[in-house]
DSSP file (Angstrom, degrees, kcal/mol; ACC not computed):
  #  RESIDUE AA STRUCTURE BP1 BP2  ACC     N-H-->O    O-->H-N    N-H-->O    O-->H-N    TCO  KAPPA ALPHA  PHI   PSI    X-CA   Y-CA   Z-CA
    1    1 A M              0   0    0      0, 0.0     2,-0.4     0, 0.0    23,-0.0   0.000 360.0 360.0 360.0 147.4    0.0    0.0    0.0
    2    2 A Y        +     0   0    0      2,-0.0     2,-0.4     0, 0.0     0, 0.0  -0.998 360.0 179.6-129.6 133.1    1.1    3.5   -0.7
    3    3 A T        -     0   0    0     -2,-0.4     2,-0.5     2,-0.0     0, 0.0  -0.999   9.8-161.0-137.7 132.0   -0.1    6.5    1.3
    4    4 A L        -     0   0    0     -2,-0.4     2,-0.4     2,-0.0    -2,-0.0  -0.962   6.5-168.8-120.5 130.4    1.0   10.1    0.7
    5    5 A Y        -     0   0    0     -2,-0.5     2,-0.5     2,-0.0    -2,-0.0  -0.928   3.8-169.8-115.2 139.0    0.5   12.7    3.4
    6    6 A K        +     0   0    0     -2,-0.4     2,-0.3     2,-0.0    -2,-0.0  -0.960  29.6 133.0-129.1 115.1    1.0   16.4    2.8
    7    7 A L        -     0   0    0     -2,-0.5     2,-0.3     5,-0.0    -2,-0.0  -0.966  56.7 -89.9-154.3 167.0    0.9   18.6    5.9
    8    8 A N    >   -     0   0    0     -2,-0.3     3,-2.3     1,-0.1     4,-0.2  -0.616  36.0-122.9 -79.8 139.0    2.7   21.3    7.7
    9    9 A S  G >  S+     0   0    0     -2,-0.3     3,-1.4     1,-0.3    -1,-0.1   0.749 110.6  66.3 -56.5 -27.0    5.4   20.3   10.1
   10   10 A D  G 3  S+     0   0    0      1,-0.3    -1,-0.3     3,-0.0     0, 0.0   0.756  94.5  59.4 -64.3 -25.6    3.6   22.2   12.8
   11   11 A D  G <  S+     0   0    0     -3,-2.3     2,-0.4     2,-0.1    -1,-0.3   0.442  76.6 111.0 -84.1  -4.2    0.8   19.7   12.5
   12   12 A L    <   +     0   0    0     -3,-1.4     2,-0.3    -4,-0.2     3,-0.0  -0.600  42.9 134.9 -69.3 124.9    3.0   16.6   13.4
   13   13 A N     >  -     0   0    0     -2,-0.4     4,-1.7     1,-0.0     3,-0.3  -0.847  70.0 -72.7-151.7-172.3    2.0   15.2   16.7
   14   14 A E  H  > S+     0   0    0     -2,-0.3     4,-3.2     1,-0.2     5,-0.2   0.882 124.7  59.0 -55.1 -44.2    1.2   11.9   18.6
   15   15 A N  H  > S+     0   0    0      1,-0.2     4,-2.2     2,-0.2    -1,-0.2   0.864 102.1  52.6 -65.2 -31.7   -2.0   11.5   16.7
   16   16 A F  H  > S+     0   0    0     -3,-0.3     4,-2.0     2,-0.2    -1,-0.2   0.937 110.3  47.0 -64.2 -47.0   -0.3   11.5   13.5
   17   17 A I  H  X S+     0   0    0     -4,-1.7     4,-2.3     1,-0.2     3,-0.2   0.939 111.8  51.5 -51.3 -51.5    2.0    8.8   14.5
   18   18 A A  H  X S+     0   0    0     -4,-3.2     4,-2.1     1,-0.2    -1,-0.2   0.867 107.3  53.1 -60.2 -36.6   -0.8    6.8   15.9
   19   19 A A  H  X S+     0   0    0     -4,-2.2     4,-1.9     1,-0.2    -1,-0.2   0.863 109.4  48.2 -61.8 -37.6   -2.7    7.2   12.7
   20   20 A I  H  X S+     0   0    0     -4,-2.0     4,-1.7     2,-0.2    -2,-0.2   0.878 111.5  50.4 -68.5 -42.9    0.2    5.8   10.8
   21   21 A K  H  < S+     0   0    0     -4,-2.3    -2,-0.2     1,-0.2    -1,-0.2   0.851 110.5  49.5 -61.6 -38.2    0.6    2.8   13.2
   22   22 A A  H  < S+     0   0    0     -4,-2.1    -2,-0.2     1,-0.2    -1,-0.2   0.876 111.4  49.5 -77.8 -32.1   -3.1    2.0   12.9
   23   23 A Q  H  < S+     0   0    0     -4,-1.9    -2,-0.2     1,-0.2    -1,-0.2   0.843 123.6  29.8 -63.1 -35.6   -2.9    2.1    9.1
   24   24 A F  S >< S-     0   0    0     -4,-1.7     3,-1.4    -5,-0.1    -1,-0.2  -0.448  83.8-172.9-125.0  57.2    0.2   -0.1    8.9
   25   25 A P  T 3   -     0   0    0      0, 0.0     3,-0.1     0, 0.0    -3,-0.1  -0.244  69.4 -10.4 -59.6 132.5    0.0   -2.5   11.9
   26   26 A H  T 3  S+     0   0    0      1,-0.2     2,-0.3    -5,-0.1    -5,-0.0   0.759 104.5 125.8  56.4  31.3    3.0   -4.6   12.6
   27   27 A Q    <   -     0   0    0     -3,-1.4     2,-0.5    -6,-0.1    -1,-0.2  -0.873  66.0-117.3-119.5 152.3    4.6   -3.8    9.2
   28   28 A T        -     0   0    0     -2,-0.3     2,-0.3    -3,-0.1     0, 0.0  -0.768  45.3-174.7 -84.3 130.3    8.1   -2.5    8.3
   29   29 A I        -     0   0    0     -2,-0.5     2,-0.4     2,-0.0    -5,-0.0  -0.844  24.1-135.8-125.7 164.7    7.5    1.0    6.6
   30   30 A E        -     0   0    0     -2,-0.3     2,-0.5     2,-0.0    -2,-0.0  -0.984  15.2-167.4-116.6 127.0    9.5    3.6    4.9
   31   31 A I        -     0   0    0     -2,-0.4     2,-0.4     2,-0.0    -2,-0.0  -0.972   4.9-174.1-120.4 128.2    9.0    7.2    5.6
   32   32 A A        -     0   0    0     -2,-0.5     2,-0.4     2,-0.0    -2,-0.0  -0.972   5.8-162.9-118.4 134.7   10.6    9.9    3.3
   33   33 A V        +     0   0    0     -2,-0.4     2,-0.3     2,-0.0    -2,-0.0  -0.959  16.8 159.7-120.5 129.4   10.4   13.5    4.1
   34   34 A S        -     0   0    0     -2,-0.4     2,-0.3     0, 0.0    -2,-0.0  -0.973  39.9-102.9-144.4 161.6   11.0   16.4    1.7
   35   35 A E        -     0   0    0     -2,-0.3    -2,-0.0     1,-0.0     0, 0.0  -0.643  31.6-129.3 -82.4 134.6   10.1   20.1    1.5
   36   36 A M        -     0   0    0     -2,-0.3     4,-0.1     1,-0.1     2,-0.1  -0.600  28.5-107.4 -84.6 147.6    7.3   21.2   -0.7
   37   37 A P        -     0   0    0      0, 0.0    -1,-0.1     0, 0.0     0, 0.0  -0.407  28.3-114.6 -70.1 148.8    7.9   24.1   -3.0
   38   38 A Q  S    S+     0   0    0      1,-0.2     2,-1.0    -2,-0.1    -2,-0.0   0.862 109.5  55.8 -49.8 -43.0    6.3   27.4   -2.1
   39   39 A I  S    S-     0   0    0      2,-0.0     2,-0.5     0, 0.0    -1,-0.2  -0.795  80.6-173.5-101.7 103.7    4.0   27.4   -5.2
   40   40 A E        -     0   0    0     -2,-1.0     2,-0.4    -4,-0.1    -2,-0.0  -0.818   8.9-174.0 -97.3 127.3    2.2   24.1   -4.9
   41   41 A Q        -     0   0    0     -2,-0.5     2,-0.2     4,-0.0    -2,-0.0  -0.937  20.3-133.7-115.1 145.1    0.0   22.8   -7.7
   42   42 A D     >  -     0   0    0     -2,-0.4     4,-2.2     1,-0.1     3,-0.3  -0.550  33.3-101.5 -92.7 169.1   -2.1   19.7   -7.3
   43   43 A E  H  > S+     0   0    0      1,-0.3     4,-2.4     2,-0.2     5,-0.2   0.826 120.4  55.4 -64.0 -33.7   -2.1   17.1  -10.1
   44   44 A T  H  > S+     0   0    0      2,-0.2     4,-2.1     1,-0.2    -1,-0.3   0.930 108.0  46.7 -66.9 -42.0   -5.5   18.3  -11.5
   45   45 A A  H  > S+     0   0    0     -3,-0.3     4,-0.5     2,-0.2    -2,-0.2   0.876 112.4  52.8 -68.1 -33.3   -4.4   22.0  -11.8
   46   46 A Y  H >< S+     0   0    0     -4,-2.2     3,-1.1     1,-0.2     4,-0.4   0.960 111.1  44.2 -65.2 -48.7   -1.2   20.8  -13.5
   47   47 A L  H >< S+     0   0    0     -4,-2.4     3,-1.0     1,-0.3     7,-0.3   0.811 111.3  55.8 -66.6 -32.0   -3.1   18.6  -16.1
   48   48 A M  H 3< S+     0   0    0     -4,-2.1    -1,-0.3     1,-0.2    -2,-0.2   0.571  91.1  71.0 -75.5 -11.2   -5.6   21.5  -16.7
   49   49 A S  T << S+     0   0    0     -3,-1.1    -1,-0.2    -4,-0.5    -2,-0.2   0.729  88.4  72.0 -79.9 -14.4   -2.9   23.9  -17.6
   50   50 A N  S <> S-     0   0    0     -3,-1.0     4,-2.9    -4,-0.4     5,-0.2  -0.888  79.2-143.8 -99.3 118.0   -2.4   22.0  -20.9
   51   51 A P  H  > S+     0   0    0      0, 0.0     4,-2.3     0, 0.0     5,-0.2   0.847  99.2  49.4 -47.7 -43.2   -5.3   22.5  -23.4
   52   52 A A  H  > S+     0   0    0      2,-0.2     4,-2.0     1,-0.2     5,-0.1   0.915 114.0  44.7 -65.3 -44.4   -5.2   19.1  -24.7
   53   53 A N  H  > S+     0   0    0      2,-0.2     4,-2.4     1,-0.2    -1,-0.2   0.922 111.2  54.8 -64.9 -41.8   -5.2   17.5  -21.3
   54   54 A K  H  X S+     0   0    0     -4,-2.9     4,-3.0    -7,-0.3     5,-0.2   0.899 107.5  49.5 -58.7 -48.0   -8.0   19.9  -20.1
   55   55 A A  H  X S+     0   0    0     -4,-2.3     4,-2.3    -5,-0.2    -1,-0.2   0.915 112.6  46.8 -58.1 -44.5  -10.3   18.9  -22.9
   56   56 A R  H  X S+     0   0    0     -4,-2.0     4,-2.3     2,-0.2    -2,-0.2   0.926 113.3  49.3 -64.8 -39.9   -9.8   15.2  -22.2
   57   57 A L  H  X S+     0   0    0     -4,-2.4     4,-2.6     2,-0.2    -2,-0.2   0.941 112.7  46.9 -63.2 -51.3  -10.3   15.7  -18.4
   58   58 A L  H  X S+     0   0    0     -4,-3.0     4,-2.1     1,-0.2    -1,-0.2   0.860 111.9  51.5 -65.4 -33.2  -13.5   17.7  -19.1
   59   59 A A  H  X S+     0   0    0     -4,-2.3     4,-2.5    -5,-0.2    -1,-0.2   0.930 109.5  49.8 -67.2 -40.7  -14.7   15.0  -21.5
   60   60 A A  H  X S+     0   0    0     -4,-2.3     4,-1.7     2,-0.2    -2,-0.2   0.885 109.0  50.9 -56.4 -43.4  -14.1   12.3  -19.0
   61   61 A I  H  X S+     0   0    0     -4,-2.6     4,-2.2     2,-0.2    -1,-0.2   0.896 111.5  49.9 -60.4 -39.8  -16.1   14.3  -16.3
   62   62 A A  H  X S+     0   0    0     -4,-2.1     4,-2.2     1,-0.2    -2,-0.2   0.917 107.3  53.7 -70.8 -40.3  -19.0   14.6  -18.8
   63   63 A N  H  <>S+     0   0    0     -4,-2.5     5,-3.8     2,-0.2    -1,-0.2   0.875 110.0  46.0 -53.8 -42.6  -18.9   11.0  -19.6
   64   64 A V  H ><5S+     0   0    0     -4,-1.7     3,-1.1     3,-0.2    -1,-0.2   0.881 111.6  52.5 -72.4 -37.9  -19.2   10.1  -15.8
   65   65 A K  H 3<5S+     0   0    0     -4,-2.2    -2,-0.2     1,-0.3    -1,-0.2   0.886 112.1  46.1 -68.1 -33.4  -22.0   12.6  -15.3
   66   66 A N  T 3<5S-     0   0    0     -4,-2.2    -1,-0.3    -5,-0.2    -2,-0.2   0.316 116.3-116.5 -91.0  11.9  -23.9   11.0  -18.3
   67   67 A N  T < 5 +     0   0    0     -3,-1.1     2,-1.1     1,-0.2    -3,-0.2   0.850  65.2 148.1  60.6  36.1  -23.2    7.5  -16.9
   68   68 A Q      < +     0   0    0     -5,-3.8     2,-0.2    -6,-0.2    -1,-0.2  -0.680  25.9 159.6 -98.0  77.1  -21.1    6.7  -20.0
   69   69 A L        -     0   0    0     -2,-1.1     2,-0.5    -3,-0.1    -5,-0.0  -0.668  35.1-141.5-105.7 153.1  -18.7    4.3  -18.2
   70   70 A I        -     0   0    0     -2,-0.2     2,-0.4     2,-0.0    -2,-0.0  -0.960  11.3-143.0-115.0 124.5  -16.5    1.6  -19.3
   71   71 A D        -     0   0    0     -2,-0.5     2,-0.4     2,-0.0     0, 0.0  -0.709  16.3-165.4 -85.1 138.2  -16.0   -1.7  -17.5
   72   72 A V        -     0   0    0     -2,-0.4     2,-0.9     5,-0.0     3,-0.1  -0.991  15.7-146.5-119.1 122.0  -12.5   -3.1  -17.5
   73   73 A D    >   -     0   0    0     -2,-0.4     3,-1.2     1,-0.2     4,-0.5  -0.816   9.8-161.0 -84.8 112.6  -11.6   -6.6  -16.5
   74   74 A I  G >  S+     0   0    0     -2,-0.9     3,-1.0     1,-0.3    -1,-0.2   0.830  87.0  62.5 -68.3 -33.0   -8.3   -6.2  -14.9
   75   75 A D  G 3  S+     0   0    0      1,-0.3    -1,-0.3     2,-0.1    -2,-0.0   0.781 101.7  53.1 -58.0 -30.0   -7.6  -10.0  -15.4
   76   76 A K  G <         0   0    0     -3,-1.2    -1,-0.3     1,-0.2    -2,-0.2   0.566 360.0 360.0 -89.9 -14.1   -7.9   -9.6  -19.1
   77   77 A L    <         0   0    0     -3,-1.0    -1,-0.2    -4,-0.5    -2,-0.1   0.488 360.0 360.0 -72.3 360.0   -5.3   -6.7  -19.4
């Protein structure tokens, strides 16, 4: 399992550690820490900045709203 947390270092406390322990009980885990750039963009904003990607995302959103979904059998991929 992969989980990404983004938070301010001021918010680190015992509850955060307890939540990690509860999510990964009795497992060896790896924790990497990096500083976030001051100008932070989420993935959707990044993709929407490109006109071709934006058109594709908006079309996909419209398909979901219109219940035009595709079922994929992962075993057949």
